[in-house]
C-alpha positions in Angstrom: 5.3 -1.1 20.2 1.9 -0.9 18.8 0.8 -1.5 15.2 -0.9 1.2 13.2 -3.0 -0.1 10.3 -3.3 2.6 7.6 -5.8 2.5 4.7 -7.3 5.0 2.4 -11.0 5.4 3.0 -13.3 4.5 5.9 -15.1 1.5 4.3 -11.8 -0.1 3.4 -10.5 0.4 6.9 -13.7 -1.1 8.4 -13.3 -4.3 6.3 -9.7 -4.6 7.2 -10.4 -4.2 10.9 -13.1 -6.9 10.7 -10.8 -9.3 9.0 -8.0 -8.7 11.5 -10.4 -9.2 14.4 -11.5 -12.5 12.9 -8.0 -13.8 12.2 -7.7 -15.7 15.5 -4.7 -13.8 16.7 -3.9 -15.0 20.2 -1.4 -12.3 21.1 -2.6 -9.4 23.2 -1.9 -6.5 20.9 -2.4 -2.7 20.7 -3.6 -2.1 17.2 -4.8 1.3 16.0 -6.5 2.1 12.7 -6.1 5.2 10.6 -7.9 6.4 7.6 -5.3 8.5 5.7 -7.5 9.8 2.9 -6.6 10.0 -0.8 -3.6 11.7 -2.4 -0.6 13.4 -1.1 -1.7 16.3 1.1 -4.4 14.4 2.9 -2.2 11.4 3.4 0.7 13.4 4.8 -1.6 15.5 7.0 -3.5 12.6 8.5 -0.4 10.5 9.3 1.6 13.4 10.6 -1.2 14.4 12.9 -1.5 10.9 14.3 2.2 10.5 14.9 2.5 13.9 16.6 -0.5 13.1 18.8 0.7 9.6 19.7 4.3 9.6 20.7 4.7 5.9 21.6 6.7 3.6 19.3 4.6 2.5 16.4 4.9 0.0 13.5 3.1 1.5 10.5 1.4 -1.0 8.3 -0.2 0.4 5.1 -2.4 -2.0 3.2 -4.9 -1.9 0.3 -5.1 -2.0 -3.5 -3.0 -0.6 -6.3 -3.1 -0.3 -10.1 -0.9 -2.4 -12.4 0.1 -2.9 -16.0 1.9 -5.6 -17.9 2.0 -6.3 -21.6 0.6 -9.9 -21.2 -2.5 -8.5 -19.5 -2.2 -11.0 -16.7 -4.6 -10.7 -13.9 -3.0 -10.4 -10.5 -4.3 -10.7 -7.0 -1.4 -11.8 -4.8 0.0 -9.1 -2.4 3.2 -7.3 -3.2 5.4 -5.4 -0.8 6.5 -2.0 -1.9 10.3 -1.8 -1.7 10.7 1.5 -3.5 8.4 4.2 -4.8 9.2 6.8 -7.5 7.6 10.2 -8.0 6.3 10.0 -11.6 6.8 13.8 -12.0 10.5 13.8 -11.0 11.4 10.1 -11.2 13.1 10.5 -7.8 12.9 7.3 -5.9 12.5 6.6 -2.2 13.9 3.2 -1.0 11.9 1.6 1.8 14.1 -0.3 4.2 13.1 -4.0 4.3 12.4 -4.2 8.0 10.7 -7.5 7.2 9.5 -9.2 4.1 6.2 -10.9 3.8 5.5 -10.7 0.1 7.5 -10.2 -3.2 9.3 -6.9 -3.3 8.3 -4.5 -6.0 8.6 -0.9 -7.0 5.7 1.4 -7.8 5.0 4.9 -9.2 3.2 7.5 -7.2 2.5 11.2 -7.8 0.4 14.2 -7.1 -2.4 13.3 -9.5 -5.1 10.7 -9.7 -3.9 7.2 -10.4 -4.9 7.2 -14.0 -2.9 10.3 -14.6 0.1 8.6 -13.0 -0.2 5.8 -15.5 -0.5 8.3 -18.4 2.6 10.2 -17.4 4.6 7.0 -17.2 3.8 6.3 -20.9 4.2 9.9 -22.0 7.6 10.0 -20.4 8.4 6.5 -21.9 8.8 5.0 -18.5 7.8 1.4 -19.3 8.8 -2.0 -18.0 7.6 -5.5 -18.2 5.3 -4.8 -15.3 4.5 -1.6 -13.4 2.5 -0.8 -10.3 0.8 2.5 -9.5 -0.8 4.0 -6.4 -1.5 7.3 -4.7 -0.4 6.9 -1.1 2.8 4.8 -0.8 5.3 7.6 -1.4 3.7 10.0 1.1 3.4 7.3 3.8 7.1 6.5 3.3 7.9 10.2 3.3 6.3 10.7 6.7 7.3 7.4 8.3 11.0 7.9 7.4 10.8 11.4 8.8 9.7 10.1 12.1 11.9 7.1 11.8 9.2 4.5 12.4 9.4 1.0 11.0 6.9 0.4 8.3 5.5 -2.1 5.9 3.6 -1.1 2.7 1.5 -4.0 1.3 -0.5 -3.6 -1.9 -2.8 -6.0 -3.8 -2.8 -5.3 -7.5 -6.4 -4.9 -8.5 -7.0 -2.0 -10.9 -5.8 -3.3 -14.3 -4.9 -0.7 -16.8 -4.9 -1.0 -20.6 -3.4 1.3 -23.2 -5.4 2.3 -26.3 -3.7 4.6 -28.8 -2.0 6.6 -26.1 -5.0 6.7 -23.8 -5.4 4.8 -20.6 -8.4 2.8 -19.5 -9.0 1.1 -16.2 -10.5 -2.4 -16.2 -12.2 -2.8 -12.8 -12.7 -6.3 -11.6 -16.0 -7.2 -9.9 -15.9 -6.0 -6.3 -17.5 -9.1 -4.9 -14.7 -11.1 -6.6 -12.2 -8.7 -5.2 -13.5 -9.2 -1.7 -13.4 -13.0 -2.2 -9.9 -12.8 -3.5 -8.7 -10.7 -0.6 -10.4 -13.0 1.9 -8.8 -16.0 0.2 -5.3 -14.6 -0.3 -4.6 -12.3 2.7 -3.4 -14.3 5.7 -3.8 -11.5 8.3 -2.8 -13.7 11.2 0.4 -14.7 9.5 1.2 -11.1 8.6 0.5 -9.9 12.2 2.6 -12.6 13.7 5.5 -11.7 11.3 5.3 -8.1 12.5 5.1 -9.2 16.2 8.1 -11.5 15.6 10.1 -8.5 14.1 9.1 -6.2 17.0 10.1 -8.8 19.6 13.6 -9.0 18.1 14.2 -5.3 18.4 
C-alpha cells in the first residue's frame, strides 16, 4: 500500500515533500504527492481523478494548516487530527474512522465558502464552542476517501487565528517565517510516516 500525501497548493506540497525526504526514513516507500487545490469542487475533482487513475491500495494523508478560534485567544501550533467534520451550511457531520491516532482528535467546520465565511456562518448560526477549527478541504477529502473506502489521516496545524469584532471576523496571520520554523520544529515527519507504515503492516 502506498502513501498519498495531499496538500492544497503547489508551494505547500513542495515544502512538505522536501521535509519528508529529509526525515531520514529508512523504509523503502512508495509515496505520491497530490495538489488538491482549494475549496470543494477542485478538491473533489483532483482526488477522484487520482484515485480512478491509480487503482492500487492507497493510504491518504492530508496535511496542512487550518483556522481556529478560542475565547482566550491562545496561540496554537501543535498538530491536531480531524476526527469529524461538519458542513457549516447544514451542520451535517462526517465521522472519520480513527485508523490510527498521531495527534489529539478534534472536530472542524468546513463549507462551500472561503474560510472566513465559514467562520462568520458559525457565529451567525450561533454555533460556538470553547474552541473551534475551520478549514476548506477536510470534508471533501473525507467524502471522496470514504466513497473509495481508502484509509486516511487528516492532520491540520492551527495557524490562522480568527478574532471577532462586533459581529465581523478578522484573521490574524502569524509571520510566515515563524510558521515555517514552528512546522519544522513541531512536525515529526519520520514518526508520522512510521506510524502509518506500522498501521499498514498490521492490515
